[in-house]
C-alpha positions in Angstrom: -0.9 -43.0 1.9 -2.9 -40.2 -0.3 -1.5 -37.8 2.6 2.1 -38.7 1.7 1.4 -38.5 -1.8 0.0 -34.6 -1.5 3.0 -34.0 0.8 5.3 -35.2 -1.9 3.5 -33.1 -4.8 3.8 -30.4 -2.5 7.3 -30.6 -1.9 8.0 -30.8 -5.2 5.8 -27.8 -6.5 7.4 -26.1 -3.9 11.0 -26.4 -4.5 10.3 -25.8 -8.5 9.0 -22.8 -7.6 11.7 -21.7 -5.1 14.0 -22.6 -7.7 12.1 -20.8 -10.6 11.5 -17.6 -8.5 15.2 -17.2 -7.3 16.6 -17.4 -10.9 14.0 -15.3 -12.1 15.0 -12.7 -9.3 18.8 -13.2 -10.4 18.0 -12.6 -14.1 16.3 -9.4 -13.1 18.8 -8.1 -11.0 21.1 -8.7 -13.8 18.9 -6.6 -16.1 18.7 -3.8 -13.5 22.2 -3.6 -12.8 22.5 -3.2 -16.6 20.1 -0.5 -17.2 21.2 3.1 -17.3 19.2 5.7 -15.5 16.2 5.2 -13.2 14.8 2.2 -12.5 11.0 1.6 -13.6 8.5 1.1 -10.3 7.0 -1.7 -12.4 10.6 -3.9 -12.6 11.3 -2.9 -8.7 7.9 -3.9 -7.6 8.3 -7.6 -9.7 12.0 -7.8 -8.1 10.9 -7.2 -4.4 7.7 -9.5 -4.8 9.4 -12.5 -6.6 12.2 -12.4 -3.9 9.4 -12.6 -1.1 7.7 -15.0 -3.0 11.0 -17.1 -3.6 11.6 -17.2 0.2 8.1 -18.2 1.1 8.2 -21.0 -1.1 11.5 -22.1 0.3 9.9 -21.8 3.9 7.1 -24.1 2.5 9.7 -26.7 0.8 11.7 -26.9 4.1 8.3 -27.4 5.8 7.2 -30.4 3.8 10.5 -31.9 4.0 
């Protein structure tokens, strides 16, 4: 019973993080596309790492289901 509760909490947190990160990446992508000139390295690293972690958390959410 406790394991099922933990599994449900893990599913919820993974899904919430997945949705948050995909929306964050979408907004960052819009900011990058509206930017004139070169892209800063910190912005690009944040964009790439966020999209990778969004896919990782989507995998976690699907494995909990």
